[in-house]
Phi, psi and omega in degrees: 000127184283152178295326178299319179297316178297316180297317178297323180292339175290334184262338182174192180295137181213155177087168177202165178071238188284338181229122178225144183224143174201155177293148178282113181296135179082359181255010181063230182252027188265327188218159173221159179250143174233126176251127176246122182240150175206170176301336182278344181155186183228142176238134175251119180249137171254123188238135175296128181302319183298326177295319178293315178300316179298316178302312181297316179298315182294316181288325179289334174293327179278314181222106180301147177301135182093349182253010184301318185295336177287350181252011181243128174269096186299326179296318178294316181297317178295319177300317178295319180296314181288331178293330180279349172069000000 
């Protein structure tokens, strides 16, 4: 699940298809919902907003949003992928 999706979900409804996020109505700024869907079923998760904010702040301090690709060695990742066949 991308950080952009989580950040968008803090402000309103976000995502489509298998992953959807939205603030919990009537819960103030305390919780948000994440729905994960698959052909096998659906899971509804209630997540504390502060935990999501803390996660986003901590990960963005390490790797700013939009700079992720600069921290990936694509040659190594491709080699690992092909080695697993």
